GULOSE-673626 format. One record per atom (N, C-alpha, C): residue in one letter; atom name; z, y, x. Coordinates in pm, whole numbers. Atoms other than C-alpha are relative to their C-alpha. Last residue first. Layout:
BEGIN
atom kemi->A sefi->CA up->Z north->Y east->X
...
//
This chain:
BEGIN
atom kemi->X sefi->N up->-184 north->0 east->-53
atom kemi->X sefi->CA up->4380 north->2850 east->-1980
atom kemi->X sefi->C up->-14 north->139 east->-26
atom kemi->X sefi->N up->-34 north->-46 east->-176
atom kemi->X sefi->CA up->4012 north->2717 east->-2114
atom kemi->X sefi->C up->117 north->50 east->22
atom kemi->X sefi->N up->-160 north->-94 east->-11
atom kemi->X sefi->CA up->3975 north->2386 east->-2224
atom kemi->X sefi->C up->-25 north->117 east->46
atom kemi->X sefi->N up->105 north->-145 east->110
atom kemi->X sefi->CA up->3550 north->2297 east->-2234
atom kemi->X sefi->C up->159 north->59 east->21
atom kemi->X sefi->N up->52 north->79 east->122
atom kemi->X sefi->CA up->3623 north->1890 east->-2114
atom kemi->X sefi->C up->41 north->139 east->-95
atom kemi->X sefi->N up->185 north->118 east->48
atom kemi->X sefi->CA up->3553 north->1990 east->-1767
atom kemi->X sefi->C up->15 north->-26 east->-143
atom kemi->X sefi->N up->127 north->-138 east->35
atom kemi->X sefi->CA up->3800 north->2326 east->-1803
atom kemi->X sefi->C up->-95 north->-129 east->39
atom kemi->X sefi->N up->23 north->-26 east->85
atom kemi->X sefi->CA up->4092 north->2085 east->-1834
atom kemi->X sefi->C up->-115 north->73 east->-39
atom kemi->X sefi->N up->-4 north->101 east->102
atom kemi->X sefi->CA up->4094 north->1859 east->-1555
atom kemi->X sefi->C up->-49 north->82 east->-195
atom kemi->X sefi->N up->-103 north->42 east->81
atom kemi->X sefi->CA up->4068 north->2148 east->-1328
atom kemi->X sefi->C up->-60 north->-72 east->-125
atom kemi->X sefi->N up->-39 north->-29 east->172
atom kemi->X sefi->CA up->3713 north->2160 east->-1164
atom kemi->X sefi->C up->195 north->-51 east->-16
atom kemi->X sefi->N up->-79 north->-97 east->-64
atom kemi->X sefi->CA up->3677 north->2029 east->-806
atom kemi->X sefi->C up->82 north->79 east->-103
atom kemi->X sefi->N up->-79 north->38 east->-23
atom kemi->X sefi->CA up->3561 north->1720 east->-943
atom kemi->X sefi->C up->28 north->65 east->39
atom kemi->X sefi->N up->-83 north->76 east->115
atom kemi->X sefi->CA up->3286 north->1856 east->-1171
atom kemi->X sefi->C up->169 north->-51 east->96
atom kemi->X sefi->N up->-83 north->-141 east->73
atom kemi->X sefi->CA up->3166 north->2071 east->-888
atom kemi->X sefi->C up->55 north->-44 east->-112
atom kemi->X sefi->N up->-147 north->-83 east->-136
atom kemi->X sefi->CA up->3144 north->1787 east->-621
atom kemi->X sefi->C up->10 north->93 east->-122
atom kemi->X sefi->N up->-145 north->69 east->-9
atom kemi->X sefi->CA up->2930 north->1584 east->-906
atom kemi->X sefi->C up->121 north->33 east->32
atom kemi->X sefi->N up->-125 north->-33 east->148
atom kemi->X sefi->CA up->2727 north->1896 east->-996
atom kemi->X sefi->C up->98 north->-143 east->13
atom kemi->X sefi->N up->-80 north->-101 east->135
atom kemi->X sefi->CA up->2667 north->1888 east->-641
atom kemi->X sefi->C up->-11 north->57 east->-94
atom kemi->X sefi->N up->-132 north->10 east->-71
atom kemi->X sefi->CA up->2575 north->1531 east->-580
atom kemi->X sefi->C up->106 north->152 east->33
atom kemi->X sefi->N up->-40 north->146 east->124
atom kemi->X sefi->CA up->2280 north->1523 east->-837
atom kemi->X sefi->C up->141 north->12 east->70
atom kemi->X sefi->N up->7 north->-50 east->171
atom kemi->X sefi->CA up->2148 north->1864 east->-677
atom kemi->X sefi->C up->111 north->-108 east->-60
atom kemi->X sefi->N up->-79 north->-120 east->3
atom kemi->X sefi->CA up->2117 north->1726 east->-344
atom kemi->X sefi->C up->48 north->50 east->-90
atom kemi->X sefi->N up->-55 north->51 east->-32
atom kemi->X sefi->CA up->1962 north->1375 east->-448
atom kemi->X sefi->C up->127 north->118 east->27
atom kemi->X sefi->N up->-138 north->87 east->31
atom kemi->X sefi->CA up->1763 north->1581 east->-608
atom kemi->X sefi->C up->80 north->-68 east->23
atom kemi->X sefi->N up->-115 north->-87 east->120
atom kemi->X sefi->CA up->1658 north->1774 east->-344
atom kemi->X sefi->C up->57 north->-51 east->-133
atom kemi->X sefi->N up->-116 north->-71 east->-108
atom kemi->X sefi->CA up->1631 north->1468 east->-111
atom kemi->X sefi->C up->48 north->131 east->-117
atom kemi->X sefi->N up->-6 north->92 east->5
atom kemi->X sefi->CA up->1296 north->1289 east->-382
atom kemi->X sefi->C up->222 north->60 east->30
atom kemi->X sefi->N up->-12 north->-4 east->165
atom kemi->X sefi->CA up->1142 north->1604 east->-396
atom kemi->X sefi->C up->149 north->-70 east->-38
atom kemi->X sefi->N up->-25 north->-85 east->76
atom kemi->X sefi->CA up->1137 north->1576 east->-8
atom kemi->X sefi->C up->33 north->45 east->-149
atom kemi->X sefi->N up->-94 north->19 east->-71
atom kemi->X sefi->CA up->1053 north->1226 east->3
atom kemi->X sefi->C up->78 north->118 east->-9
atom kemi->X sefi->N up->-50 north->-132 east->79
atom kemi->X sefi->CA up->714 north->1245 east->-230
atom kemi->X sefi->C up->162 north->-12 east->93
atom kemi->X sefi->N up->-147 north->66 east->113
atom kemi->X sefi->CA up->559 north->910 east->-40
atom kemi->X sefi->C up->64 north->176 east->-19
atom kemi->X sefi->N up->-110 north->-69 east->2
atom kemi->X sefi->CA up->217 north->1034 east->110
atom kemi->X sefi->C up->163 north->-16 east->-79
atom kemi->X sefi->N up->-87 north->-121 east->41
atom kemi->X sefi->CA up->-48 north->851 east->-38
atom kemi->X sefi->C up->113 north->-1 east->85
atom kemi->X sefi->N up->-104 north->-15 east->-38
atom kemi->X sefi->CA up->-250 north->534 east->99
atom kemi->X sefi->C up->9 north->161 east->-99
atom kemi->X sefi->N up->-53 north->-150 east->28
atom kemi->X sefi->CA up->-562 north->388 east->-4
atom kemi->X sefi->C up->195 north->13 east->2
atom kemi->X sefi->N up->-143 north->-86 east->-35
atom kemi->X sefi->CA up->-701 north->49 east->111
atom kemi->X sefi->C up->-9 north->102 east->-52
atom kemi->X sefi->N up->2 north->-182 east->-8
atom kemi->X sefi->CA up->-1029 north->-124 east->61
atom kemi->X sefi->C up->170 north->-8 east->-11
atom kemi->X sefi->N up->-159 north->-9 east->21
atom kemi->X sefi->CA up->-1112 north->-513 east->177
atom kemi->X sefi->C up->-75 north->170 east->-12
atom kemi->X sefi->N up->53 north->-106 east->-22
atom kemi->X sefi->CA up->-1523 north->-701 east->87
atom kemi->X sefi->C up->178 north->73 east->-29
atom kemi->X sefi->N up->-64 north->-28 east->157
atom kemi->X sefi->CA up->-1535 north->-1088 east->129
atom kemi->X sefi->C up->15 north->155 east->44
atom kemi->X sefi->N up->10 north->-173 east->-61
atom kemi->X sefi->CA up->-1766 north->-1313 east->320
atom kemi->X sefi->C up->115 north->87 east->-85
atom kemi->X sefi->N up->-111 north->-58 east->103
atom kemi->X sefi->CA up->-1699 north->-1720 east->291
atom kemi->X sefi->C up->-14 north->204 east->51
atom kemi->X sefi->N up->-147 north->-72 east->-74
atom kemi->X sefi->CA up->-2008 north->-1858 east->485
atom kemi->X sefi->C up->84 north->113 east->-127
atom kemi->X sefi->N up->-54 north->-115 east->10
atom kemi->X sefi->CA up->-2275 north->-2086 east->301
atom kemi->X sefi->C up->178 north->21 east->79
atom kemi->X sefi->N up->-139 north->-10 east->7
atom kemi->X sefi->CA up->-2457 north->-2328 east->494
atom kemi->X sefi->C up->40 north->116 east->-74
atom kemi->X sefi->N up->-6 north->-82 east->54
atom kemi->X sefi->CA up->-2837 north->-2444 east->419
atom kemi->X sefi->C up->179 north->14 east->-5
atom kemi->X sefi->N up->-160 north->44 east->19
atom kemi->X sefi->CA up->-2928 north->-2720 east->588
atom kemi->X sefi->C up->75 north->91 east->49
atom kemi->X sefi->N up->-23 north->130 east->132
atom kemi->X sefi->CA up->-3330 north->-2722 east->479
atom kemi->X sefi->C up->182 north->-19 east->68
atom kemi->X sefi->N up->197 north->94 east->-10
atom kemi->X sefi->CA up->-3392 north->-2347 east->702
atom kemi->X sefi->C up->85 north->-132 east->-147
atom kemi->X sefi->N up->-55 north->117 east->-79
atom kemi->X sefi->CA up->-3019 north->-2205 east->841
atom kemi->X sefi->C up->-120 north->-121 east->-89
atom kemi->X sefi->N up->78 north->11 east->-120
atom kemi->X sefi->CA up->-2908 north->-1910 east->618
atom kemi->X sefi->C up->-65 north->-178 east->34
atom kemi->X sefi->N up->6 north->149 east->-42
atom kemi->X sefi->CA up->-2704 north->-1867 east->275
atom kemi->X sefi->C up->-178 north->-7 east->80
atom kemi->X sefi->N up->153 north->34 east->-22
atom kemi->X sefi->CA up->-2580 north->-1570 east->255
atom kemi->X sefi->C up->-2 north->-131 east->24
atom kemi->X sefi->N up->53 north->94 east->-53
atom kemi->X sefi->CA up->-2313 north->-1527 east->0
atom kemi->X sefi->C up->-70 north->-47 east->90
atom kemi->X sefi->N up->135 north->66 east->41
atom kemi->X sefi->CA up->-2246 north->-1188 east->-128
atom kemi->X sefi->C up->12 north->-126 east->113
atom kemi->X sefi->N up->97 north->22 east->-66
atom kemi->X sefi->CA up->-1885 north->-1082 east->-121
atom kemi->X sefi->C up->-100 north->-41 east->-42
atom kemi->X sefi->N up->99 north->86 east->-28
atom kemi->X sefi->CA up->-1564 north->-1111 east->-312
atom kemi->X sefi->C up->-124 north->76 east->25
atom kemi->X sefi->N up->74 north->37 east->87
atom kemi->X sefi->CA up->-1295 north->-848 east->-369
atom kemi->X sefi->C up->-86 north->-117 east->85
atom kemi->X sefi->N up->96 north->126 east->-72
atom kemi->X sefi->CA up->-1018 north->-782 east->-181
atom kemi->X sefi->C up->-52 north->-42 east->-79
atom kemi->X sefi->N up->101 north->102 east->114
atom kemi->X sefi->CA up->-862 north->-473 east->-319
atom kemi->X sefi->C up->-45 north->-99 east->105
atom kemi->X sefi->N up->10 north->97 east->-47
atom kemi->X sefi->CA up->-491 north->-293 east->-213
atom kemi->X sefi->C up->-112 north->-70 east->-80
atom kemi->X sefi->N up->81 north->64 east->111
atom kemi->X sefi->CA up->-430 north->47 east->-349
atom kemi->X sefi->C up->-35 north->-87 east->103
atom kemi->X sefi->N up->20 north->-1 east->102
atom kemi->X sefi->CA up->-101 north->242 east->-277
atom kemi->X sefi->C up->-77 north->-91 east->-94
atom kemi->X sefi->N up->123 north->133 east->68
atom kemi->X sefi->CA up->-13 north->103 east->28
atom kemi->X sefi->C up->11 north->30 east->-130
atom kemi->X sefi->N up->-25 north->144 east->50
atom kemi->X sefi->CA up->276 north->430 east->131
atom kemi->X sefi->C up->-136 north->-72 east->-30
atom kemi->X sefi->N up->54 north->47 east->68
atom kemi->X sefi->CA up->260 north->696 east->415
atom kemi->X sefi->C up->-7 north->-149 east->-100
atom kemi->X sefi->N up->-46 north->12 east->195
atom kemi->X sefi->CA up->564 north->865 east->550
atom kemi->X sefi->C up->-126 north->-14 east->-105
atom kemi->X sefi->N up->-57 north->61 east->33
atom kemi->X sefi->CA up->486 north->818 east->906
atom kemi->X sefi->C up->114 north->-21 east->-121
atom kemi->X sefi->N up->49 north->187 east->79
atom kemi->X sefi->CA up->151 north->908 east->873
atom kemi->X sefi->C up->135 north->-54 east->50
atom kemi->X sefi->N up->-71 north->11 east->-124
atom kemi->X sefi->CA up->215 north->1278 east->808
atom kemi->X sefi->C up->23 north->-168 east->-13
atom kemi->X sefi->N up->-106 north->24 east->63
atom kemi->X sefi->CA up->-119 north->1410 east->610
atom kemi->X sefi->C up->142 north->-79 east->115
atom kemi->X sefi->N up->-102 north->-76 east->-7
atom kemi->X sefi->CA up->-351 north->1650 east->796
atom kemi->X sefi->C up->119 north->-78 east->-77
atom kemi->X sefi->N up->-2 north->-58 east->66
atom kemi->X sefi->CA up->-647 north->1472 east->706
atom kemi->X sefi->C up->132 north->110 east->-83
atom kemi->X sefi->N up->125 north->-105 east->40
atom kemi->X sefi->CA up->-756 north->1343 east->984
atom kemi->X sefi->C up->30 north->44 east->-81
atom kemi->X sefi->N up->15 north->-111 east->-112
atom kemi->X sefi->CA up->-414 north->1160 east->1036
atom kemi->X sefi->C up->-123 north->179 east->0
atom kemi->X sefi->N up->-74 north->-79 east->70
atom kemi->X sefi->CA up->-500 north->1032 east->688
atom kemi->X sefi->C up->85 north->100 east->109
atom kemi->X sefi->N up->-24 north->-93 east->110
atom kemi->X sefi->CA up->-759 north->892 east->838
atom kemi->X sefi->C up->74 north->61 east->-88
atom kemi->X sefi->N up->67 north->-153 east->-126
atom kemi->X sefi->CA up->-652 north->766 east->1155
atom kemi->X sefi->C up->-46 north->57 east->-102
atom kemi->X sefi->N up->-108 north->-13 east->-86
atom kemi->X sefi->CA up->-347 north->541 east->909
atom kemi->X sefi->C up->-114 north->121 east->98
atom kemi->X sefi->N up->-17 north->-126 east->34
atom kemi->X sefi->CA up->-692 north->427 east->772
atom kemi->X sefi->C up->140 north->112 east->-4
atom kemi->X sefi->N up->129 north->-58 east->59
atom kemi->X sefi->CA up->-810 north->278 east->988
atom kemi->X sefi->C up->26 north->72 east->-25
atom kemi->X sefi->N up->10 north->-99 east->-134
atom kemi->X sefi->CA up->-454 north->105 east->1149
atom kemi->X sefi->C up->-100 north->113 east->-4
atom kemi->X sefi->N up->-77 north->-78 east->92
atom kemi->X sefi->CA up->-447 north->-49 east->780
atom kemi->X sefi->C up->50 north->103 east->103
atom kemi->X sefi->N up->48 north->-89 east->141
atom kemi->X sefi->CA up->-807 north->-217 east->797
atom kemi->X sefi->C up->134 north->123 east->42
atom kemi->X sefi->N up->75 north->-95 east->-36
atom kemi->X sefi->CA up->-731 north->-331 east->1176
atom kemi->X sefi->C up->-19 north->103 east->-158
atom kemi->X sefi->N up->-60 north->-31 east->-59
atom kemi->X sefi->CA up->-411 north->-499 east->1047
atom kemi->X sefi->C up->-151 north->123 east->77
atom kemi->X sefi->N up->-143 north->-32 east->52
atom kemi->X sefi->CA up->-557 north->-664 east->770
atom kemi->X sefi->C up->-1 north->162 east->149
atom kemi->X sefi->N up->38 north->-143 east->77
atom kemi->X sefi->CA up->-840 north->-778 east->944
atom kemi->X sefi->C up->29 north->112 east->-58
atom kemi->X sefi->N up->67 north->-28 east->-77
atom kemi->X sefi->CA up->-622 north->-963 east->1191
atom kemi->X sefi->C up->-81 north->110 east->-27
atom kemi->X sefi->N up->-70 north->-95 east->-19
atom kemi->X sefi->CA up->-440 north->-1099 east->905
atom kemi->X sefi->C up->-52 north->115 east->111
atom kemi->X sefi->N up->-49 north->-131 east->137
atom kemi->X sefi->CA up->-730 north->-1230 east->757
atom kemi->X sefi->C up->109 north->96 east->47
atom kemi->X sefi->N up->159 north->-33 east->-65
atom kemi->X sefi->CA up->-844 north->-1469 east->1132
atom kemi->X sefi->C up->10 north->135 east->-170
atom kemi->X sefi->N up->-32 north->-75 east->-147
atom kemi->X sefi->CA up->-461 north->-1539 east->1113
atom kemi->X sefi->C up->-121 north->74 east->-31
atom kemi->X sefi->N up->196 north->-33 east->17
atom kemi->X sefi->CA up->-411 north->-1657 east->775
atom kemi->X sefi->C up->27 north->49 east->68
atom kemi->X sefi->N up->34 north->-113 east->-146
atom kemi->X sefi->CA up->-32 north->-1811 east->816
atom kemi->X sefi->C up->-116 north->43 east->16
atom kemi->X sefi->N up->33 north->-26 east->-130
atom kemi->X sefi->CA up->102 north->-1979 east->472
atom kemi->X sefi->C up->-60 north->92 east->101
atom kemi->X sefi->N up->-14 north->-170 east->-38
atom kemi->X sefi->CA up->302 north->-1967 east->125
atom kemi->X sefi->C up->-72 north->-95 east->139
atom kemi->X sefi->N up->115 north->43 east->-53
atom kemi->X sefi->CA up->380 north->-2209 east->-127
atom kemi->X sefi->C up->1 north->103 east->97
atom kemi->X sefi->N up->62 north->132 east->3
atom kemi->X sefi->CA up->767 north->-2197 east->-200
atom kemi->X sefi->C up->-124 north->-37 east->42
atom kemi->X sefi->N up->48 north->-42 east->104
atom kemi->X sefi->CA up->987 north->-1938 east->-21
atom kemi->X sefi->C up->-80 north->-128 east->-46
atom kemi->X sefi->N up->-60 north->-78 east->54
atom kemi->X sefi->CA up->1259 north->-1895 east->227
atom kemi->X sefi->C up->-87 north->27 east->-106
atom kemi->X sefi->N up->-112 north->-44 east->28
atom kemi->X sefi->CA up->1102 north->-2136 east->456
atom kemi->X sefi->C up->12 north->116 east->-29
atom kemi->X sefi->N up->-58 north->-77 east->-118
atom kemi->X sefi->CA up->751 north->-2259 east->377
atom kemi->X sefi->C up->169 north->73 east->0
atom kemi->X sefi->N up->-175 north->-107 east->50
atom kemi->X sefi->CA up->701 north->-2470 east->120
atom kemi->X sefi->C up->-67 north->35 east->159
atom kemi->X sefi->N up->-100 north->36 east->-42
atom kemi->X sefi->CA up->302 north->-2728 east->178
atom kemi->X sefi->C up->115 north->170 east->22
atom kemi->X sefi->N up->-39 north->-31 east->-83
atom kemi->X sefi->CA up->-16 north->-2628 east->-34
atom kemi->X sefi->C up->111 north->17 east->41
atom kemi->X sefi->N up->-24 north->62 east->-177
atom kemi->X sefi->CA up->-169 north->-2879 east->-117
atom kemi->X sefi->C up->87 north->62 east->71
atom kemi->X sefi->N up->14 north->112 east->-3
atom kemi->X sefi->CA up->-269 north->-2694 east->-459
atom kemi->X sefi->C up->-4 north->-49 east->135
atom kemi->X sefi->N up->-144 north->103 east->-34
atom kemi->X sefi->CA up->-68 north->-2362 east->-470
atom kemi->X sefi->C up->-48 north->-140 east->51
atom kemi->X sefi->N up->17 north->74 east->-32
atom kemi->X sefi->CA up->-361 north->-2084 east->-555
atom kemi->X sefi->C up->128 north->-158 east->113
atom kemi->X sefi->N up->129 north->79 east->132
atom kemi->X sefi->CA up->-218 north->-1853 east->-728
atom kemi->X sefi->C up->-76 north->-146 east->56
atom kemi->X sefi->N up->-62 north->33 east->140
atom kemi->X sefi->CA up->86 north->-1772 east->-592
atom kemi->X sefi->C up->-64 north->-59 east->-77
atom kemi->X sefi->N up->130 north->9 east->59
atom kemi->X sefi->CA up->64 north->-1783 east->-223
atom kemi->X sefi->C up->93 north->-1 east->-120
atom kemi->X sefi->N up->-22 north->100 east->117
atom kemi->X sefi->CA up->345 north->-1626 east->-21
atom kemi->X sefi->C up->-58 north->3 east->-72
atom kemi->X sefi->N up->61 north->-24 east->124
atom kemi->X sefi->CA up->254 north->-1530 east->353
atom kemi->X sefi->C up->-4 north->-19 east->-142
atom kemi->X sefi->N up->180 north->14 east->95
atom kemi->X sefi->CA up->410 north->-1657 east->572
atom kemi->X sefi->C up->19 north->77 east->-90
atom kemi->X sefi->N up->-36 north->4 east->151
atom kemi->X sefi->CA up->712 north->-1543 east->884
atom kemi->X sefi->C up->-127 north->-33 east->-115
atom kemi->X sefi->N up->-151 north->21 east->38
atom kemi->X sefi->CA up->746 north->-1635 east->1192
atom kemi->X sefi->C up->15 north->79 east->-114
atom kemi->X sefi->N up->-44 north->114 east->72
atom kemi->X sefi->CA up->410 north->-1749 east->1283
atom kemi->X sefi->C up->135 north->12 east->50
atom kemi->X sefi->N up->-128 north->50 east->-75
atom kemi->X sefi->CA up->363 north->-1449 east->1498
atom kemi->X sefi->C up->8 north->-166 east->-40
atom kemi->X sefi->N up->93 north->11 east->-95
atom kemi->X sefi->CA up->23 north->-1317 east->1300
atom kemi->X sefi->C up->117 north->-61 east->141
atom kemi->X sefi->N up->74 north->125 east->83
atom kemi->X sefi->CA up->252 north->-1360 east->1000
atom kemi->X sefi->C up->-66 north->27 east->150
atom kemi->X sefi->N up->-32 north->113 east->-24
atom kemi->X sefi->CA up->444 north->-1150 east->1237
atom kemi->X sefi->C up->19 north->-109 east->-80
atom kemi->X sefi->N up->-9 north->50 east->-138
atom kemi->X sefi->CA up->218 north->-901 east->1272
atom kemi->X sefi->C up->145 north->-150 east->26
atom kemi->X sefi->N up->70 north->41 east->-28
atom kemi->X sefi->CA up->176 north->-863 east->910
atom kemi->X sefi->C up->2 north->-4 east->125
atom kemi->X sefi->N up->-18 north->130 east->80
atom kemi->X sefi->CA up->520 north->-809 east->838
atom kemi->X sefi->C up->-79 north->-55 east->65
atom kemi->X sefi->N up->-64 north->75 east->-65
atom kemi->X sefi->CA up->524 north->-517 east->1085
atom kemi->X sefi->C up->-23 north->-104 east->-29
atom kemi->X sefi->N up->90 north->71 east->-161
atom kemi->X sefi->CA up->198 north->-381 east->1028
atom kemi->X sefi->C up->101 north->-71 east->25
atom kemi->X sefi->N up->105 north->153 east->25
atom kemi->X sefi->CA up->373 north->-415 east->659
atom kemi->X sefi->C up->-118 north->11 east->111
atom kemi->X sefi->N up->-51 north->122 east->74
atom kemi->X sefi->CA up->646 north->-211 east->703
atom kemi->X sefi->C up->-99 north->-128 east->-1
atom kemi->X sefi->N up->-67 north->48 east->-105
atom kemi->X sefi->CA up->479 north->71 east->886
atom kemi->X sefi->C up->26 north->-108 east->26
atom kemi->X sefi->N up->131 north->49 east->-109
atom kemi->X sefi->CA up->218 north->162 east->659
atom kemi->X sefi->C up->129 north->-111 east->107
atom kemi->X sefi->N up->87 north->-135 east->-105
atom kemi->X sefi->CA up->472 north->200 east->384
atom kemi->X sefi->C up->-89 north->-151 east->70
atom kemi->X sefi->N up->-63 north->-15 east->-131
atom kemi->X sefi->CA up->484 north->-83 east->128
atom kemi->X sefi->C up->-16 north->87 east->75
atom kemi->X sefi->N up->-130 north->-100 east->71
atom kemi->X sefi->CA up->365 north->-65 east->-262
atom kemi->X sefi->C up->65 north->-34 east->85
atom kemi->X sefi->N up->12 north->-90 east->88
atom kemi->X sefi->CA up->66 north->-338 east->-150
atom kemi->X sefi->C up->139 north->17 east->-42
atom kemi->X sefi->N up->12 north->-118 east->-76
atom kemi->X sefi->CA up->130 north->-552 east->151
atom kemi->X sefi->C up->24 north->118 east->-109
atom kemi->X sefi->N up->-153 north->-4 east->-36
atom kemi->X sefi->CA up->212 north->-918 east->-30
atom kemi->X sefi->C up->19 north->148 east->91
atom kemi->X sefi->N up->-159 north->13 east->114
atom kemi->X sefi->CA up->-19 north->-900 east->-295
atom kemi->X sefi->C up->134 north->36 east->101
atom kemi->X sefi->N up->69 north->-87 east->40
atom kemi->X sefi->CA up->-310 north->-825 east->-32
atom kemi->X sefi->C up->107 north->77 east->-100
atom kemi->X sefi->N up->-44 north->-124 east->-39
atom kemi->X sefi->CA up->-241 north->-1048 east->141
atom kemi->X sefi->C up->23 north->126 east->-5
atom kemi->X sefi->N up->-183 north->64 east->-6
atom kemi->X sefi->CA up->-229 north->-1322 east->-151
atom kemi->X sefi->C up->39 north->147 east->100
atom kemi->X sefi->N up->-152 north->-59 east->127
atom kemi->X sefi->CA up->-583 north->-1121 east->-210
atom kemi->X sefi->C up->154 north->-30 east->-37
atom kemi->X sefi->N up->-33 north->-128 east->-5
atom kemi->X sefi->CA up->-720 north->-1184 east->127
atom kemi->X sefi->C up->96 north->61 east->-136
atom kemi->X sefi->N up->-98 north->-34 east->-65
atom kemi->X sefi->CA up->-600 north->-1523 east->154
atom kemi->X sefi->C up->-20 north->106 east->20
atom kemi->X sefi->N up->-32 north->19 east->55
atom kemi->X sefi->CA up->-871 north->-1613 east->-168
atom kemi->X sefi->C up->135 north->39 east->98
atom kemi->X sefi->N up->-5 north->-109 east->85
atom kemi->X sefi->CA up->-1143 north->-1386 east->-34
atom kemi->X sefi->C up->146 north->-34 east->-91
atom kemi->X sefi->N up->-78 north->45 east->146
atom kemi->X sefi->CA up->-1148 north->-1578 east->303
atom kemi->X sefi->C up->46 north->84 east->-124
atom kemi->X sefi->N up->-116 north->94 east->89
atom kemi->X sefi->CA up->-1262 north->-1417 east->538
atom kemi->X sefi->C up->22 north->-85 east->-64
atom kemi->X sefi->N up->64 north->95 east->23
atom kemi->X sefi->CA up->-1612 north->-1303 east->725
atom kemi->X sefi->C up->158 north->-109 east->-10
atom kemi->X sefi->N up->-101 north->42 east->-128
atom kemi->X sefi->CA up->-1576 north->-965 east->676
atom kemi->X sefi->C up->-35 north->-126 east->-93
atom kemi->X sefi->N up->91 north->98 east->-75
atom kemi->X sefi->CA up->-1881 north->-791 east->459
atom kemi->X sefi->C up->64 north->-145 east->95
atom kemi->X sefi->N up->82 north->80 east->58
atom kemi->X sefi->CA up->-1766 north->-453 east->427
atom kemi->X sefi->C up->-48 north->-108 east->53
atom kemi->X sefi->N up->77 north->27 east->-14
atom kemi->X sefi->CA up->-1483 north->-260 east->483
atom kemi->X sefi->C up->-60 north->-86 east->-23
atom kemi->X sefi->N up->105 north->138 east->40
atom kemi->X sefi->CA up->-1305 north->-31 east->319
atom kemi->X sefi->C up->-91 north->-41 east->138
atom kemi->X sefi->N up->79 north->70 east->-51
atom kemi->X sefi->CA up->-1060 north->295 east->413
atom kemi->X sefi->C up->-71 north->-165 east->-88
atom kemi->X sefi->N up->2 north->104 east->59
atom kemi->X sefi->CA up->-872 north->554 east->206
atom kemi->X sefi->C up->-99 north->-64 east->118
atom kemi->X sefi->N up->139 north->-6 east->-83
atom kemi->X sefi->CA up->-690 north->886 east->227
atom kemi->X sefi->C up->-34 north->-159 east->-59
atom kemi->X sefi->N up->45 north->108 east->-47
atom kemi->X sefi->CA up->-564 north->1019 east->-36
atom kemi->X sefi->C up->-31 north->-67 east->84
atom kemi->X sefi->N up->120 north->40 east->-162
atom kemi->X sefi->CA up->-374 north->1338 east->-119
atom kemi->X sefi->C up->43 north->-93 east->48
atom kemi->X sefi->N up->5 north->48 east->-119
atom kemi->X sefi->CA up->-212 north->1384 east->-475
atom kemi->X sefi->C up->-75 north->-8 east->157
atom kemi->X sefi->N up->-17 north->111 east->-18
atom kemi->X sefi->CA up->-321 north->1646 east->-727
atom kemi->X sefi->C up->7 north->-74 east->126
atom kemi->X sefi->N up->-101 north->31 east->64
atom kemi->X sefi->CA up->-247 north->1935 east->-842
atom kemi->X sefi->C up->9 north->-139 east->68
atom kemi->X sefi->N up->-101 north->-33 east->-98
atom kemi->X sefi->CA up->-486 north->2122 east->-527
atom kemi->X sefi->C up->127 north->-90 east->-102
atom kemi->X sefi->N up->20 north->57 east->-133
atom kemi->X sefi->CA up->-796 north->1907 east->-714
atom kemi->X sefi->C up->158 north->49 east->89
atom kemi->X sefi->N up->-48 north->84 east->77
atom kemi->X sefi->CA up->-674 north->2065 east->-1049
atom kemi->X sefi->C up->-17 north->-84 east->137
atom kemi->X sefi->N up->-152 north->15 east->123
atom kemi->X sefi->CA up->-699 north->2430 east->-1010
atom kemi->X sefi->C up->50 north->-161 east->66
atom kemi->X sefi->N up->-101 north->25 east->-134
atom kemi->X sefi->CA up->-995 north->2410 east->-753
atom kemi->X sefi->C up->185 north->-11 east->-61
atom kemi->X sefi->N up->23 north->97 east->-99
atom kemi->X sefi->CA up->-1192 north->2241 east->-1050
atom kemi->X sefi->C up->147 north->18 east->110
atom kemi->X sefi->N up->-157 north->139 east->67
atom kemi->X sefi->CA up->-1005 north->2456 east->-1285
atom kemi->X sefi->C up->-63 north->-124 east->87
atom kemi->X sefi->N up->-170 north->-71 east->10
atom kemi->X sefi->CA up->-1160 north->2789 east->-1089
atom kemi->X sefi->C up->55 north->-128 east->-13
atom kemi->X sefi->N up->-10 north->10 east->-158
atom kemi->X sefi->CA up->-1558 north->2599 east->-1015
atom kemi->X sefi->C up->193 north->36 east->39
atom kemi->X sefi->N up->18 north->131 east->-46
atom kemi->X sefi->CA up->-1542 north->2596 east->-1376
atom kemi->X sefi->C up->12 north->-58 east->120
atom kemi->X sefi->N up->-117 north->13 east->53
atom kemi->X sefi->CA up->-1467 north->2956 east->-1436
atom kemi->X sefi->C up->18 north->-176 east->-16
atom kemi->X sefi->N up->-120 north->-89 east->-110
atom kemi->X sefi->CA up->-1701 north->3075 east->-1157
atom kemi->X sefi->C up->109 north->-103 east->-118
atom kemi->X sefi->N up->-16 north->114 east->-160
atom kemi->X sefi->CA up->-1974 north->2807 east->-1355
atom kemi->X sefi->C up->106 north->29 east->41
atom kemi->X sefi->N up->-101 north->180 east->11
atom kemi->X sefi->CA up->-1895 north->2938 east->-1706
atom kemi->X sefi->C up->-14 north->36 east->107
atom kemi->X sefi->N up->-126 north->-18 east->-29
atom kemi->X sefi->CA up->-2019 north->3314 east->-1566
atom kemi->X sefi->C up->79 north->-122 east->-10
//
């Protein structure tokens, strides 16, 4: 009997948790430093907005702001230090496309996805080549998205508008608590 209770509590908690879609790519031959900066650039944005911003970086019309490793990095228009990391941007675009496909498979609305978690971790550094060993940079990327709660926000806004409307429609004496 104890197992039935445990199972029922698990299902109730799972129903209240938000639905999350994840995607990850391992051992990419891109710079971890650039990946961290791109992660900070797209975090907490909608997937549509993030894809648009990354496309602009790929077209050299918008730079990714660099905040940590800025030594000898030139200023870009409208910001301090910035760069156009092409290889990393292409991998991030693939990753966002993958997480959108995963979200659609889970039945989520792809138009209202928000990036809640983006990680760029250092991967192993393979050393090959015998006597002339060359270390190549590798990075692990991971992303999570959730649906935005637009309906709840719309309802609360409508409620606030209705309350304001009621206050303005009442005579001045009734608003203060006076009765005629």
